[in-house]
Z-matrix of the N, CA and C atoms (Angstrom, degrees):
N
C 1 1.460
C 2 1.576 1 109.60
N 3 1.337 2 113.21 1 151.19
C 4 1.404 3 118.09 2 -179.91
C 5 1.579 4 108.21 3 -134.48
N 6 1.306 5 113.03 4 149.99
C 7 1.441 6 120.37 5 175.64
C 8 1.504 7 106.97 6 -123.11
N 9 1.374 8 117.67 7 113.55
C 10 1.472 9 120.49 8 173.21
C 11 1.498 10 108.37 9 -104.28
N 12 1.326 11 117.07 10 125.53
C 13 1.486 12 120.80 11 -179.37
C 14 1.520 13 107.52 12 -120.76
N 15 1.303 14 113.21 13 129.85
C 16 1.441 15 123.90 14 176.65
C 17 1.542 16 105.92 15 -105.82
N 18 1.353 17 117.12 16 120.44
C 19 1.478 18 120.16 17 179.80
C 20 1.512 19 110.34 18 -85.36
N 21 1.336 20 115.79 19 147.65
C 22 1.407 21 124.99 20 -179.34
C 23 1.474 22 115.44 21 176.67
N 24 1.258 23 119.54 22 -168.12
C 25 1.493 24 124.96 23 175.51
C 26 1.506 25 106.79 24 -119.02
N 27 1.457 26 114.42 25 139.25
C 28 1.481 27 117.31 26 -173.47
C 29 1.470 28 117.59 27 -78.64
N 30 1.280 29 124.24 28 -18.71
C 31 1.475 30 122.89 29 -174.12
C 32 1.542 31 109.06 30 -75.89
N 33 1.340 32 114.61 31 148.35
C 34 1.475 33 122.18 32 -179.12
C 35 1.554 34 110.27 33 -58.64
N 36 1.299 35 119.45 34 -33.33
C 37 1.464 36 120.49 35 -176.19
C 38 1.525 37 109.97 36 -65.58
N 39 1.322 38 120.61 37 -15.32
C 40 1.468 39 122.66 38 175.39
C 41 1.526 40 113.27 39 -98.48
N 42 1.303 41 115.04 40 -2.42
C 43 1.505 42 115.65 41 -170.85
C 44 1.531 43 116.02 42 -57.53
N 45 1.370 44 120.38 43 -31.03
C 46 1.430 45 122.36 44 -178.70
C 47 1.505 46 115.43 45 -109.05
N 48 1.379 47 113.26 46 24.17
C 49 1.500 48 119.27 47 -177.26
C 50 1.539 49 108.43 48 -94.47
N 51 1.305 50 116.94 49 162.86
C 52 1.433 51 123.08 50 178.16
C 53 1.513 52 112.82 51 -61.11
N 54 1.352 53 113.69 52 -34.11
C 55 1.490 54 120.85 53 -177.44
C 56 1.531 55 112.35 54 -68.86
N 57 1.398 56 115.88 55 -8.07
C 58 1.496 57 116.56 56 178.65
C 59 1.477 58 114.78 57 -104.70
N 60 1.309 59 120.32 58 16.42
C 61 1.464 60 123.39 59 176.29
C 62 1.491 61 111.54 60 -54.46
N 63 1.310 62 118.31 61 -40.27
C 64 1.414 63 120.27 62 177.00
C 65 1.494 64 114.98 63 -61.08
N 66 1.343 65 117.90 64 -43.55
C 67 1.454 66 123.55 65 174.09
C 68 1.510 67 112.68 66 -58.68
N 69 1.368 68 115.57 67 -42.96
C 70 1.456 69 121.37 68 179.68
C 71 1.520 70 109.83 69 -65.37
N 72 1.298 71 117.16 70 -46.90
C 73 1.460 72 119.22 71 178.62
C 74 1.519 73 112.19 72 -63.46
N 75 1.334 74 119.13 73 -37.46
C 76 1.462 75 121.14 74 174.02
C 77 1.514 76 112.99 75 -60.22
N 78 1.269 77 115.23 76 -42.16
C 79 1.484 78 120.82 77 177.39
C 80 1.532 79 109.77 78 -63.12
N 81 1.335 80 118.37 79 -36.15
C 82 1.476 81 121.12 80 176.68
C 83 1.547 82 109.28 81 -70.40
N 84 1.349 83 119.13 82 -41.71
C 85 1.372 84 119.14 83 177.92
C 86 1.573 85 111.47 84 -62.16
N 87 1.310 86 116.21 85 -40.66
C 88 1.499 87 117.42 86 177.82
C 89 1.510 88 108.90 87 -62.25
N 90 1.382 89 118.85 88 -41.30
C 91 1.420 90 119.68 89 177.65
C 92 1.496 91 114.13 90 -60.85
N 93 1.377 92 116.00 91 -40.07
C 94 1.422 93 119.58 92 -179.12
C 95 1.568 94 113.15 93 -65.63
N 96 1.314 95 112.47 94 -24.23
C 97 1.491 96 122.57 95 -179.06
C 98 1.510 97 110.43 96 -101.29
N 99 1.301 98 121.48 97 7.76
C 100 1.454 99 126.00 98 -177.83
C 101 1.536 100 112.13 99 51.24
N 102 1.355 101 114.20 100 43.50
C 103 1.451 102 118.84 101 179.21
C 104 1.521 103 107.58 102 -113.48
N 105 1.320 104 114.37 103 158.05
C 106 1.509 105 120.80 104 -179.88
C 107 1.565 106 105.50 105 -126.12
N 108 1.347 107 111.61 106 146.63
C 109 1.405 108 119.76 107 173.39
C 110 1.519 109 108.74 108 -77.94
N 111 1.313 110 117.81 109 97.15
C 112 1.499 111 120.51 110 -169.44
C 113 1.531 112 112.87 111 -116.47
N 114 1.309 113 115.78 112 -16.23
C 115 1.501 114 116.67 113 -176.02
C 116 1.548 115 110.58 114 -137.72
N 117 1.302 116 109.63 115 162.17
C 118 1.496 117 117.47 116 177.21
C 119 1.535 118 107.60 117 -120.59
N 120 1.249 119 117.13 118 132.80
C 121 1.430 120 122.55 119 172.43
C 122 1.532 121 111.46 120 -158.89
N 123 1.321 122 116.69 121 154.86
C 124 1.486 123 118.61 122 -177.29
C 125 1.491 124 114.95 123 50.21
N 126 1.335 125 114.94 124 40.59
C 127 1.451 126 120.81 125 -178.77
C 128 1.542 127 116.22 126 55.55
N 129 1.335 128 114.50 127 37.25
C 130 1.438 129 122.33 128 -177.66
C 131 1.553 130 111.20 129 -145.07
N 132 1.298 131 117.76 130 148.94
C 133 1.409 132 121.50 131 167.78
C 134 1.560 133 108.40 132 -86.72
N 135 1.313 134 117.64 133 131.20
C 136 1.480 135 124.16 134 -165.55
C 137 1.524 136 109.73 135 -120.20
N 138 1.345 137 113.83 136 138.79
C 139 1.520 138 122.20 137 167.33
C 140 1.476 139 103.89 138 -125.55
N 141 1.301 140 116.49 139 143.68
C 142 1.457 141 122.59 140 -179.24
C 143 1.502 142 112.15 141 -126.04
N 144 1.352 143 116.62 142 141.61
C 145 1.433 144 122.07 143 -178.55
C 146 1.500 145 106.23 144 -145.38
N 147 1.363 146 115.42 145 174.18
C 148 1.512 147 121.07 146 173.92
C 149 1.552 148 105.63 147 -131.31
N 150 1.299 149 112.07 148 132.19
C 151 1.463 150 121.81 149 175.74
C 152 1.579 151 107.76 150 -122.67
N 153 1.342 152 114.32 151 113.69
C 154 1.446 153 116.13 152 -179.33
C 155 1.536 154 112.74 153 57.47
N 156 1.319 155 117.42 154 37.34
C 157 1.447 156 122.40 155 179.61
C 158 1.477 157 114.90 156 78.78
N 159 1.346 158 118.33 157 -3.76
C 160 1.476 159 123.70 158 177.64
C 161 1.466 160 111.85 159 -98.31
N 162 1.329 161 118.47 160 137.94
C 163 1.466 162 122.86 161 -179.90
C 164 1.442 163 109.37 162 -75.49
N 165 1.358 164 114.69 163 137.40
C 166 1.520 165 121.40 164 171.09
C 167 1.526 166 107.79 165 -121.19
N 168 1.283 167 117.60 166 124.54
C 169 1.445 168 120.19 167 174.68
C 170 1.499 169 110.25 168 -108.64
N 171 1.354 170 115.98 169 125.86
C 172 1.393 171 123.45 170 179.14
C 173 1.501 172 107.47 171 -107.09
N 174 1.356 173 116.40 172 129.35
C 175 1.463 174 120.36 173 -168.77
C 176 1.576 175 108.27 174 -130.40
N 177 1.293 176 112.40 175 147.75
C 178 1.521 177 121.45 176 171.96
C 179 1.550 178 104.18 177 -131.98
N 180 1.348 179 116.25 178 102.32
C 181 1.451 180 121.63 179 -178.44
C 182 1.583 181 110.03 180 -54.93
N 183 1.327 182 113.67 181 140.25
C 184 1.436 183 123.10 182 177.43
C 185 1.518 184 113.07 183 -99.07
N 186 1.308 185 116.18 184 11.98
C 187 1.407 186 122.61 185 -171.07
C 188 1.551 187 113.93 186 -92.84
N 189 1.309 188 113.71 187 0.70
C 190 1.465 189 121.07 188 -170.26
C 191 1.580 190 111.38 189 75.46
N 192 1.266 191 115.06 190 153.20
C 193 1.465 192 120.67 191 -171.00
C 194 1.519 193 113.82 192 -48.15
N 195 1.358 194 115.05 193 -54.33
C 196 1.471 195 115.91 194 -171.09
C 197 1.452 196 116.49 195 -69.35
N 198 1.359 197 119.34 196 -6.01
C 199 1.445 198 126.11 197 175.28
C 200 1.491 199 115.69 198 -117.59
N 201 1.307 200 113.50 199 18.68
C 202 1.497 201 120.38 200 -176.14
C 203 1.483 202 113.83 201 -59.03
N 204 1.320 203 119.16 202 -32.19
C 205 1.438 204 122.63 203 177.63
C 206 1.462 205 116.38 204 -58.12
N 207 1.280 206 118.05 205 -33.55
C 208 1.431 207 124.31 206 179.38
C 209 1.560 208 108.34 207 -57.70
N 210 1.326 209 116.92 208 -50.23
C 211 1.510 210 120.49 209 -177.62
C 212 1.601 211 106.60 210 -67.75
N 213 1.308 212 116.65 211 -41.29
C 214 1.514 213 116.45 212 -177.58
C 215 1.505 214 109.74 213 -63.94
N 216 1.281 215 118.81 214 -42.94
C 217 1.471 216 120.37 215 177.85
C 218 1.572 217 111.27 216 -61.73
N 219 1.297 218 116.30 217 -42.68
C 220 1.524 219 119.39 218 177.53
C 221 1.513 220 109.67 219 -62.92
N 222 1.283 221 118.82 220 -43.67
C 223 1.464 222 121.88 221 -179.42
C 224 1.526 223 112.72 222 -65.74
N 225 1.301 224 114.14 223 -41.55
C 226 1.499 225 117.53 224 176.89
C 227 1.490 226 112.01 225 -61.47
N 228 1.302 227 117.31 226 -39.79
C 229 1.440 228 122.83 227 179.61
C 230 1.551 229 109.54 228 -69.82
N 231 1.311 230 114.48 229 -46.34
C 232 1.507 231 118.49 230 -178.09
C 233 1.513 232 113.30 231 -59.03
N 234 1.385 233 113.52 232 -43.95
C 235 1.462 234 119.18 233 -177.30
C 236 1.533 235 116.87 234 -99.81
N 237 1.284 236 112.92 235 7.34
C 238 1.556 237 120.52 236 179.17
C 239 1.506 238 107.36 237 51.92
N 240 1.323 239 116.62 238 58.78
C 241 1.458 240 125.88 239 -179.89
C 242 1.501 241 110.24 240 -89.70
N 243 1.298 242 118.46 241 126.24
C 244 1.453 243 120.80 242 176.95
C 245 1.582 244 106.05 243 -87.59
N 246 1.292 245 117.05 244 164.11
C 247 1.538 246 118.66 245 178.43
C 248 1.540 247 111.44 246 -59.64
N 249 1.341 248 118.15 247 -31.29
C 250 1.495 249 118.31 248 176.90
C 251 1.503 250 114.34 249 -68.94
N 252 1.336 251 116.41 250 -11.37
C 253 1.488 252 118.67 251 -175.53
C 254 1.533 253 110.18 252 -108.95
N 255 1.372 254 118.23 253 9.48
C 256 1.402 255 123.52 254 -179.41
C 257 1.558 256 113.67 255 -107.35
N 258 1.371 257 115.82 256 129.30
C 259 1.380 258 120.11 257 178.34
C 260 1.554 259 107.53 258 -127.07
N 261 1.340 260 121.60 259 123.85
C 262 1.457 261 124.10 260 -179.06
C 263 1.530 262 108.54 261 -114.25
N 264 1.320 263 117.69 262 129.50
C 265 1.478 264 125.49 263 178.79
C 266 1.456 265 108.25 264 -108.77
N 267 1.360 266 119.30 265 132.17
C 268 1.443 267 122.03 266 176.48
C 269 1.470 268 115.00 267 -158.51
N 270 1.315 269 117.42 268 163.02
C 271 1.477 270 122.43 269 175.96
C 272 1.546 271 107.64 270 -73.05
N 273 1.367 272 113.17 271 151.68
C 274 1.442 273 117.83 272 179.20
C 275 1.602 274 108.66 273 -137.92
N 276 1.275 275 115.64 274 117.94
C 277 1.481 276 118.13 275 -179.50
C 278 1.509 277 110.78 276 -75.13
N 279 1.316 278 118.06 277 -20.13
C 280 1.461 279 122.76 278 -179.64
C 281 1.547 280 112.83 279 -75.26
N 282 1.398 281 117.88 280 -10.41
C 283 1.459 282 118.22 281 177.24
C 284 1.548 283 110.16 282 -110.62
N 285 1.339 284 117.52 283 148.75
C 286 1.479 285 120.08 284 177.84
C 287 1.503 286 108.97 285 -61.34
N 288 1.348 287 111.37 286 149.72
C 289 1.515 288 118.23 287 -177.09
C 290 1.497 289 113.11 288 -56.33
N 291 1.322 290 113.14 289 132.37
C 292 1.450 291 118.96 290 178.36
C 293 1.505 292 119.68 291 91.61
N 294 1.373 293 114.54 292 -11.91
C 295 1.416 294 122.84 293 -178.76
C 296 1.531 295 108.53 294 -80.90
N 297 1.314 296 115.98 295 139.53
C 298 1.443 297 122.57 296 175.41
C 299 1.519 298 109.59 297 -113.00
N 300 1.319 299 117.55 298 131.24
C 301 1.469 300 121.05 299 179.01
C 302 1.536 301 110.06 300 -135.62
N 303 1.305 302 116.38 301 128.63
C 304 1.345 303 124.64 302 179.99
C 305 1.496 304 111.46 303 -110.43
N 306 1.364 305 119.93 304 139.00
C 307 1.433 306 125.14 305 -174.99
C 308 1.490 307 105.85 306 -140.72
N 309 1.340 308 122.56 307 147.30
C 310 1.410 309 127.79 308 174.93
C 311 1.541 310 113.34 309 -80.36
N 312 1.359 311 113.16 310 -16.69
C 313 1.524 312 116.08 311 -178.34
C 314 1.532 313 106.62 312 -169.93
N 315 1.279 314 118.01 313 -179.04
C 316 1.418 315 122.16 314 176.70
C 317 1.561 316 111.03 315 146.85
N 318 1.331 317 110.10 316 -172.34
C 319 1.490 318 118.10 317 -179.94
C 320 1.548 319 109.56 318 -93.49
N 321 1.299 320 114.81 319 178.53
C 322 1.478 321 122.09 320 179.63
C 323 1.552 322 109.94 321 -79.90
N 324 1.349 323 115.24 322 -18.67
C 325 1.498 324 116.22 323 -174.09
C 326 1.548 325 110.78 324 59.10
N 327 1.267 326 115.95 325 -134.56
C 328 1.523 327 120.42 326 -177.59
C 329 1.517 328 111.75 327 -92.92
N 330 1.353 329 118.61 328 9.28
C 331 1.425 330 121.87 329 -171.66
C 332 1.517 331 115.86 330 -96.09
N 333 1.346 332 117.27 331 110.56
C 334 1.455 333 122.28 332 -176.14
C 335 1.526 334 112.23 333 -62.61
N 336 1.326 335 121.47 334 -34.61
C 337 1.383 336 122.55 335 176.55
C 338 1.478 337 115.16 336 -65.58
N 339 1.348 338 117.10 337 -36.59
C 340 1.463 339 120.79 338 177.63
C 341 1.548 340 106.44 339 -75.78
N 342 1.268 341 121.79 340 -34.63
C 343 1.473 342 122.63 341 175.46
C 344 1.480 343 108.03 342 -57.67
N 345 1.328 344 119.52 343 -42.17
C 346 1.454 345 122.52 344 -179.31
C 347 1.543 346 108.09 345 -66.53
N 348 1.304 347 118.45 346 -44.44
C 349 1.523 348 122.09 347 -180.00
C 350 1.526 349 108.13 348 -56.50
N 351 1.321 350 113.42 349 -52.72
C 352 1.501 351 117.64 350 -173.53
C 353 1.586 352 108.42 351 -63.20
N 354 1.340 353 116.29 352 -44.53
C 355 1.462 354 123.03 353 -177.59
C 356 1.568 355 111.58 354 -61.19
N 357 1.320 356 112.51 355 -46.54
C 358 1.456 357 117.35 356 -177.57
C 359 1.484 358 117.54 357 -74.28
N 360 1.278 359 117.93 358 -33.64
C 361 1.461 360 125.27 359 177.79
C 362 1.529 361 112.86 360 -89.62
N 363 1.310 362 118.75 361 -24.85
C 364 1.430 363 122.13 362 -175.90
C 365 1.554 364 110.07 363 72.87
N 366 1.255 365 120.06 364 19.81
C 367 1.429 366 125.50 365 -173.79
C 368 1.565 367 110.76 366 -119.42
N 369 1.275 368 115.79 367 148.60
C 370 1.509 369 120.85 368 171.42
C 371 1.521 370 105.69 369 -134.63
N 372 1.319 371 120.55 370 -10.36
C 373 1.516 372 124.34 371 -177.09
C 374 1.472 373 108.39 372 -97.10
N 375 1.325 374 117.29 373 74.55
C 376 1.493 375 123.21 374 171.79
C 377 1.539 376 107.71 375 -149.29
N 378 1.306 377 111.73 376 156.78
C 379 1.488 378 116.21 377 -176.81
C 380 1.526 379 112.61 378 -70.51
N 381 1.309 380 113.53 379 137.31
C 382 1.432 381 118.13 380 176.56
C 383 1.471 382 108.25 381 -134.41
N 384 1.331 383 113.84 382 139.77
C 385 1.505 384 123.57 383 179.91
C 386 1.557 385 106.43 384 -116.18
N 387 1.285 386 115.81 385 114.12
C 388 1.499 387 122.34 386 -175.77
C 389 1.521 388 107.68 387 -103.29
N 390 1.312 389 114.61 388 137.53
C 391 1.502 390 122.03 389 175.96
C 392 1.561 391 106.43 390 -112.60
N 393 1.301 392 115.74 391 115.26
C 394 1.425 393 119.85 392 -178.41
C 395 1.503 394 113.97 393 -66.52
N 396 1.349 395 116.72 394 138.51
C 397 1.444 396 121.42 395 -178.18
C 398 1.550 397 114.89 396 -125.24
N 399 1.331 398 115.40 397 -9.81
C 400 1.536 399 120.51 398 -171.46
C 401 1.535 400 109.42 399 -64.96
N 402 1.303 401 113.88 400 130.10
C 403 1.455 402 119.43 401 177.20
C 404 1.572 403 107.32 402 -122.54
N 405 1.297 404 120.10 403 107.86
C 406 1.478 405 119.43 404 -177.13
C 407 1.506 406 112.90 405 -60.75
N 408 1.281 407 121.21 406 -16.32
C 409 1.498 408 122.52 407 175.74
C 410 1.524 409 114.89 408 -75.53
N 411 1.343 410 115.18 409 -14.80
C 412 1.479 411 115.34 410 -174.51
C 413 1.511 412 104.84 411 -108.14
N 414 1.339 413 118.01 412 128.31
C 415 1.483 414 124.48 413 -178.03
C 416 1.510 415 109.51 414 -123.33
N 417 1.343 416 117.37 415 75.10
C 418 1.428 417 124.03 416 174.04
C 419 1.505 418 108.32 417 -130.69
N 420 1.298 419 119.60 418 159.46
C 421 1.495 420 120.73 419 177.00
C 422 1.556 421 108.99 420 -54.28
N 423 1.361 422 113.31 421 148.09
C 424 1.436 423 123.96 422 -173.08
C 425 1.572 424 108.37 423 -57.84
N 426 1.313 425 116.67 424 -44.42
C 427 1.488 426 119.24 425 -175.00
C 428 1.504 427 108.91 426 -63.42
N 429 1.345 428 120.09 427 -39.09
C 430 1.453 429 121.20 428 176.16
C 431 1.509 430 111.16 429 -68.35
N 432 1.354 431 117.13 430 -37.20
C 433 1.414 432 120.51 431 -177.25
C 434 1.530 433 112.15 432 -66.06
N 435 1.352 434 115.97 433 -48.14
C 436 1.500 435 116.91 434 -175.36
C 437 1.504 436 114.99 435 -68.43
N 438 1.336 437 114.81 436 -19.07
C 439 1.446 438 120.25 437 178.96
C 440 1.542 439 113.27 438 -99.46
N 441 1.304 440 117.07 439 6.45
C 442 1.443 441 123.68 440 176.30
C 443 1.495 442 109.60 441 -91.26
N 444 1.364 443 116.23 442 155.77
C 445 1.446 444 121.41 443 -178.62
C 446 1.552 445 109.20 444 -75.38
N 447 1.293 446 115.96 445 145.73
C 448 1.433 447 124.48 446 174.21
C 449 1.551 448 108.19 447 -62.55
N 450 1.317 449 116.20 448 132.18
C 451 1.456 450 118.93 449 -178.19
C 452 1.508 451 109.57 450 -66.81
N 453 1.358 452 119.59 451 151.00
C 454 1.429 453 124.45 452 -175.08
C 455 1.524 454 109.06 453 -60.07
N 456 1.300 455 118.28 454 -36.73
C 457 1.534 456 119.83 455 -176.69
C 458 1.549 457 111.02 456 -70.95
N 459 1.296 458 116.52 457 -17.31
C 460 1.453 459 119.13 458 -178.88
C 461 1.570 460 113.62 459 -105.58
N 462 1.266 461 118.09 460 0.63
C 463 1.503 462 119.85 461 -177.64
C 464 1.483 463 113.44 462 -63.46
N 465 1.283 464 118.11 463 -40.24
C 466 1.503 465 120.47 464 178.77
C 467 1.527 466 110.04 465 -61.95
N 468 1.318 467 114.84 466 -44.98
C 469 1.474 468 120.11 467 -178.92
C 470 1.541 469 111.03 468 -58.05
N 471 1.341 470 114.66 469 -44.30
C 472 1.462 471 119.24 470 179.11
C 473 1.532 472 113.75 471 -73.41
N 474 1.314 473 117.43 472 -32.87
C 475 1.453 474 119.40 473 174.22
C 476 1.508 475 110.02 474 -61.15
N 477 1.360 476 116.04 475 -44.54
C 478 1.465 477 121.12 476 177.35
C 479 1.498 478 111.79 477 -61.56
N 480 1.311 479 118.15 478 -42.69
C 481 1.501 480 120.69 479 -177.81
C 482 1.538 481 108.42 480 -70.71
N 483 1.281 482 119.91 481 -38.11
C 484 1.491 483 120.11 482 176.40
C 485 1.557 484 110.60 483 -62.77
N 486 1.314 485 115.64 484 -43.05
C 487 1.499 486 119.60 485 176.02
C 488 1.438 487 113.60 486 -60.45
N 489 1.385 488 119.01 487 -42.09
C 490 1.416 489 121.92 488 177.64
C 491 1.573 490 110.20 489 -66.40
N 492 1.317 491 117.85 490 -37.88
C 493 1.443 492 117.50 491 177.45
C 494 1.561 493 110.89 492 -66.80
N 495 1.310 494 118.74 493 -36.18
C 496 1.444 495 124.60 494 177.40
C 497 1.569 496 107.77 495 -63.68
N 498 1.244 497 115.84 496 -48.24
C 499 1.458 498 118.56 497 -178.57
C 500 1.497 499 113.03 498 -61.35
N 501 1.409 500 117.48 499 -37.72
C 502 1.457 501 121.35 500 177.08
C 503 1.499 502 108.65 501 -67.60
N 504 1.322 503 117.81 502 -40.93
C 505 1.516 504 117.37 503 179.26
C 506 1.526 505 109.83 504 -63.54
N 507 1.246 506 117.52 505 -44.27
C 508 1.551 507 119.07 506 178.96
C 509 1.517 508 110.91 507 -64.03
N 510 1.357 509 120.03 508 -36.03
C 511 1.395 510 124.80 509 177.48
C 512 1.589 511 108.70 510 -61.33
N 513 1.326 512 115.84 511 -42.16
C 514 1.466 513 119.19 512 175.72
C 515 1.472 514 111.25 513 -66.78
N 516 1.277 515 117.69 514 -37.50
C 517 1.544 516 118.05 515 178.82
C 518 1.481 517 113.74 516 -71.06
N 519 1.297 518 117.14 517 -20.35
C 520 1.470 519 123.68 518 173.27
C 521 1.473 520 112.61 519 -80.96
N 522 1.314 521 117.87 520 -1.57
C 523 1.425 522 122.01 521 174.20
C 524 1.544 523 115.93 522 95.32
N 525 1.365 524 114.54 523 6.14
C 526 1.480 525 115.67 524 177.04
C 527 1.544 526 110.28 525 -68.28
N 528 1.334 527 112.52 526 146.74
C 529 1.463 528 118.69 527 179.01
C 530 1.511 529 111.88 528 -67.14
N 531 1.266 530 113.73 529 140.24
C 532 1.549 531 117.83 530 -176.66
C 533 1.486 532 110.73 531 -60.75
N 534 1.283 533 120.66 532 -35.84
C 535 1.494 534 119.25 533 -178.67
C 536 1.527 535 112.06 534 -66.21
N 537 1.342 536 115.93 535 -31.01
C 538 1.517 537 118.34 536 175.83
C 539 1.520 538 109.10 537 -73.25
N 540 1.272 539 117.64 538 -41.72
C 541 1.442 540 121.67 539 179.82
C 542 1.548 541 110.61 540 -65.14
N 543 1.327 542 116.05 541 -40.30
C 544 1.426 543 119.11 542 173.92
C 545 1.507 544 113.18 543 -60.84
N 546 1.271 545 117.87 544 -41.92
C 547 1.469 546 123.44 545 177.83
C 548 1.487 547 112.45 546 -60.41
N 549 1.315 548 115.32 547 -36.40
C 550 1.444 549 119.47 548 -175.58
C 551 1.582 550 111.82 549 -82.45
N 552 1.279 551 118.64 550 -35.72
C 553 1.467 552 123.39 551 -171.78
C 554 1.595 553 117.30 552 -107.22
N 555 1.295 554 116.12 553 -24.87
C 556 1.446 555 117.36 554 179.77
C 557 1.525 556 113.04 555 -66.14
N 558 1.319 557 117.94 556 136.63
C 559 1.401 558 117.81 557 179.25
C 560 1.513 559 112.94 558 142.82
């Protein structure tokens, strides 16, 4: 079993912001697996699919970004998910816009949603897929930047990045080794 979690904020006003890259990638992962977000449990919107007979749960926490860990902890307990079966997708200001970076473990960096996930679960050894959002042309405080809408001229770049992140998450759920997935998608 796998749990793919895309971090973001649930309100419509955040739908096109940089901080919702995880939500967008989770929607792409659900689409790739022909799954629909049809139910809510553990403070998250859930889509379910099967890959090779194994259940895959795709979740978008409804707790808002800074409390995402609460939903992740609840989902892990509900579905008895081990750290090796968890994939978290999120935006990362420390990476250039449009870049996708996969890692098997690590710190939260500057990301409050990941700080919440690590604090609530007590784990740092789980797969994470980061979607770079930093734009050197924009000089505003990070909190204002991550909650601003993606510019029209950058939407295609971010749609492509979210799709790549979703494909990587689905590859992991299919049992591909993380080093192979990293080799294919990092860059």
